[in-house]
C-alpha positions in Angstrom: 15.6 1.7 -19.1 13.5 -0.3 -16.7 10.8 1.3 -14.6 12.9 0.6 -11.5 15.8 2.5 -13.0 13.5 5.5 -13.6 12.3 5.5 -10.0 14.2 6.8 -7.0 14.9 4.3 -4.3 14.3 5.3 -0.7 15.4 3.9 2.7 12.4 2.4 4.4 13.0 3.9 7.8 15.3 2.0 10.2 14.6 -1.2 8.3 17.5 -0.1 6.0 15.6 -1.7 3.1 16.0 0.3 -0.1 12.7 0.2 -1.9 11.5 1.8 -5.2 9.4 4.9 -4.6 6.6 2.9 -6.2 6.2 -0.8 -6.1 3.8 -3.7 -6.4 1.1 -4.6 -3.9 -0.4 -8.1 -4.0 -4.2 -7.4 -4.0 -4.6 -7.5 -7.8 -2.4 -10.6 -8.5 -4.2 -12.3 -5.7 -7.5 -11.9 -7.3 -9.2 -10.3 -4.3 -12.3 -8.5 -5.7 -11.2 -9.0 -9.3 -10.8 -11.8 -11.8 -7.3 -12.7 -12.9 -6.0 -16.0 -14.3 -3.2 -17.6 -12.4 -0.7 -17.5 -15.2 -1.5 -13.9 -15.9 -0.8 -13.0 -12.2 2.5 -15.0 -12.0 3.7 -13.4 -15.2 2.8 -9.9 -13.8 4.9 -10.5 -10.7 7.9 -11.8 -12.8 7.5 -8.9 -15.2 7.7 -6.4 -12.2 10.8 -8.1 -11.0 12.4 -8.0 -14.4 11.6 -4.3 -14.5 13.6 -3.9 -11.3 10.5 -3.4 -9.2 11.8 -5.9 -6.6 9.7 -5.0 -3.6 6.4 -6.9 -3.4 3.8 -6.5 -0.6 1.1 -9.0 0.1 -1.2 -10.5 2.8 -3.0 -13.7 3.6 -6.1 -11.6 3.1 -5.5 -11.1 -0.5 -7.0 -14.4 -1.8 -4.3 -16.4 -3.8 -1.7 -13.7 -3.6 0.9 -15.3 -1.4 0.7 -18.6 -3.1 1.0 -17.0 -6.6 3.8 -14.7 -5.6 5.6 -17.7 -4.2 5.3 -19.5 -7.5 6.4 -16.4 -9.4 9.6 -15.8 -7.5 10.9 -19.3 -7.8 14.3 -19.1 -9.5 15.0 -15.5 -8.6 17.8 -14.8 -6.2 16.1 -14.3 -2.8 18.6 -11.7 -1.7 17.6 -9.4 -4.6 13.9 -9.4 -3.6 12.1 -7.5 -0.8 9.0 -9.2 0.5 6.5 -8.1 3.0 3.3 -9.9 4.2 1.0 -9.6 7.1 -0.6 -11.3 10.0 -4.1 -11.1 11.6 -6.3 -11.2 8.6 -6.0 -14.8 7.3 -9.6 -15.8 6.4 -9.4 -18.7 8.9 -7.8 -16.6 11.7 -9.3 -13.1 11.3 -8.5 -10.7 14.1 -6.2 -13.4 15.8 -3.3 -11.5 17.3 -2.3 -14.1 19.8 1.2 -15.6 20.0 -0.1 -18.9 18.5 -2.2 -17.3 15.8 0.8 -15.1 14.8 3.2 -18.0 14.6 0.8 -20.0 12.6 0.2 -17.2 10.1 3.9 -16.5 9.6 4.7 -20.2 9.1 1.9 -20.5 6.6 3.1 -17.4 4.7 6.7 -18.7 4.6 5.4 -22.0 3.1 3.2 -20.2 0.5 5.9 -17.7 -0.5 8.5 -20.4 -0.6 11.1 -18.5 1.4 12.8 -19.0 4.8 12.5 -15.3 5.8 10.3 -12.3 5.3 11.8 -8.8 5.1 8.8 -7.0 6.7 5.9 -8.6 8.6 3.0 -6.2 9.3 0.3 -6.6 11.9 -2.8 -6.2 9.7 -6.0 -4.2 10.4 -6.5 -4.9 14.1 -9.8 -3.7 15.4 -8.1 -3.3 18.8 -4.5 -2.8 19.6 -4.6 -4.4 23.1 -4.2 -8.0 21.8 -1.3 -6.9 19.7 0.6 -5.5 22.6 -0.6 -8.0 25.2 1.7 -10.5 26.8 2.0 -13.5 24.4 0.5 -11.4 21.7 1.4 -10.6 18.1 4.1 -8.2 18.9 6.0 -10.4 21.3 5.7 -13.3 18.7 7.1 -11.0 15.9 9.9 -9.9 18.2 10.9 -13.6 18.8 10.8 -14.3 15.1 12.9 -11.2 14.4 15.5 -12.4 16.9 15.6 -15.7 15.1 16.0 -14.0 11.7 12.8 -15.4 10.4 11.5 -11.9 9.9 13.7 -8.9 9.5 11.5 -6.0 10.6 8.0 -5.4 12.1 5.3 -3.1 10.8 1.6 -2.1 11.2 -0.8 -2.0 8.2 -3.9 -0.1 9.3 -5.8 3.1 8.4 -6.5 4.5 11.9 -4.0 7.2 12.7 -4.3 6.7 16.5 -3.2 3.1 16.1 -0.3 4.1 14.0 0.6 6.7 16.5 0.7 4.2 19.3 2.8 1.8 17.2 5.3 4.5 16.2 5.7 5.9 19.7 6.1 2.5 21.2 9.5 2.2 19.5 8.7 -1.5 18.6 7.6 -1.0 15.0 10.0 -0.4 12.1 7.5 0.6 9.4 3.8 1.4 8.9 1.5 1.0 6.0 -1.2 3.7 5.7 -3.9 3.5 3.1 -6.4 5.8 1.3 -5.1 8.8 3.4 -2.6 10.3 1.1 -3.4 11.0 -2.5 -4.5 14.2 -4.5 -8.0 14.4 -2.9 -7.2 13.4 0.7 -3.9 14.2 2.5 -4.7 13.9 6.2 -1.8 11.5 6.7 0.6 14.4 6.1 -0.7 16.4 9.1 0.7 14.4 12.0 1.3 10.8 10.9 4.0 11.2 8.4 6.0 13.7 10.4 5.7 11.5 13.5 7.0 8.5 11.6 9.9 10.4 10.2 10.8 11.7 13.6 11.0 8.2 14.9 12.7 6.9 11.7 9.7 4.6 11.0 9.3 3.7 7.4 6.1 4.6 5.6 4.3 2.6 2.8 1.3 4.2 1.1 -1.5 2.2 -0.2 -5.0 2.4 -1.9 -4.1 5.7 -3.6 -6.4 5.0 -6.6 -9.3 4.8 -4.1 -10.5 1.4 -5.3 -10.8 2.7 -8.9 -12.3 6.1 -8.2 -9.1 7.8 -9.3 -8.3 5.5 -12.2 -8.9 8.1 -14.9 -12.4 7.2 -15.8 -15.3 9.7 -15.3 -16.2 9.2 -11.6 -19.9 9.7 -12.4 -19.8 6.9 -15.0 -18.0 4.6 -12.5 -20.6 5.2 -9.8 -23.6 4.9 -12.3 -22.3 1.6 -13.7 -21.7 0.2 -10.2 -18.0 -0.4 -10.8 -17.2 1.8 -7.8 -19.2 2.5 -4.7 -17.9 5.4 -2.7 -19.5 8.2 -0.6 -20.7 11.3 -2.3 -18.1 13.6 -0.8 -15.3 11.4 -2.2 -17.0 11.4 -5.6 -17.3 15.2 -5.5 -13.6 15.6 -4.9 -12.8 13.0 -7.6 -15.1 14.6 -10.0 -13.1 17.9 -9.7 -9.8 16.1 -10.1 -11.1 14.3 -13.1 -12.2 17.7 -14.7 -8.9 19.2 -13.7 -7.0 16.5 -15.7 -9.4 16.6 -18.6 -9.0 20.3 -19.0 -5.2 20.1 -19.1 -5.0 16.8 -21.0 -3.1 15.3 -18.0 -2.9 11.5 -17.4 -4.9 11.2 -14.1 -3.1 7.9 -13.1 0.2 9.7 -13.6 -0.9 12.6 -11.5 -2.1 10.4 -8.6 1.1 8.4 -8.4 3.5 11.3 -9.0 1.7 13.4 -6.4 2.3 10.6 -3.9 5.9 10.2 -4.8 6.6 13.9 -4.5 6.0 13.4 -0.7 9.4 12.9 0.8 8.0 11.5 4.0 6.5 8.5 2.1 9.1 5.9 1.2 7.0 3.7 -1.2 3.6 4.0 -2.8 2.0 0.7 -3.8 -0.1 -0.2 -6.9 -2.4 -3.2 -6.9 -1.9 -3.9 -10.7 -3.1 -7.4 -11.5 -1.5 -8.0 -14.9 1.3 -6.9 -17.2 -0.9 -4.4 -19.0 -1.8 -2.6 -15.8 1.8 -2.6 -14.6 2.8 -0.9 -17.9 -0.1 1.6 -17.6 0.6 2.5 -14.1 4.5 2.7 -14.2 4.6 4.4 -17.5 2.2 7.1 -16.2 4.2 7.3 -12.9 7.5 7.9 -14.8 6.3 10.2 -17.5 7.1 13.8 -16.4 4.3 16.2 -15.9 4.6 20.0 -16.2 6.1 21.5 -13.1 3.3 24.1 -13.0 0.7 21.4 -12.5 1.4 21.1 -8.8 0.8 24.6 -7.9 -2.5 24.5 -9.9 -3.5 21.3 -8.1 -2.7 22.8 -4.7 -4.9 25.8 -5.4 -7.9 23.5 -5.8 -7.5 22.2 -2.2 -9.4 19.0 -3.0 -8.7 17.5 0.4 -10.8 20.3 2.0 -13.7 19.4 -0.3 -13.4 15.8 1.0 -13.2 16.9 4.6 -16.1 19.3 4.5 -18.3 16.6 2.9 -17.1 13.9 5.3 -17.9 16.1 8.3 -21.4 16.8 6.9 -22.0 13.1 6.3 -21.1 12.3 9.9 -23.5 15.1 11.2 -26.3 13.7 9.1 -25.9 10.3 10.7 
């Protein structure tokens, strides 16, 4: 049985796209912040597809990701794949949410991905939403492309909840991608953002759940000491407790993280930035290996998100 067959499929809001509850993000295979050989990255994407993980998210920001994914998907029936990419963060056009900048970005993505349409095009990490909504801005450009069938749906990839709220309530966005705000040590997205998205039938993608390696299953103190990960002390405190929790119960931490996210019914798909076949196997095996039912009540009792929030508030006060 493939990984995709083991995972539930969920409707991504009003896009009507049926996506695996866990799928492949393009950061790792693109080589952003990590070393990965081109053949290794291409083979990883093809392996994911063969494992029925047919939704792939990427961005012009992610180094060689779009080009490598384009090479990897050649020969696969396009209608069996779900592709999403982004606009506004291409290294040559950062924070360009104009009509012309958006059109250029989408055209470039189509060329690199080797496709004539994109299933979901997300406005990516705007510092200010005004240019996105402005006349002749990104949103108008994406609406025009959607009417032409060049893109099938429009989304916002961003961490700020107020920006997501505006996008959702505008009625002009079909999906959102939130990151680093729903995982076992931080769950603020569940307070207002996820319920609001579901109320408006806006799909939800969940990224950066491994917290850039902090929740990868290695001792957080060792990660920090070695310089592999650089995160604020309050995040490390919460991660340390989760690590100890898993060690005491002989629980796979990677599995705990991904399964925790997939248990949230208001999230349609959680992404992994696996960069090669070995990481895909590690992550998806952990995500599809059942954990004891009792573990979730025990985890809830720790209230790790509160540890994060208290520490975060103290850090803001200090500054």
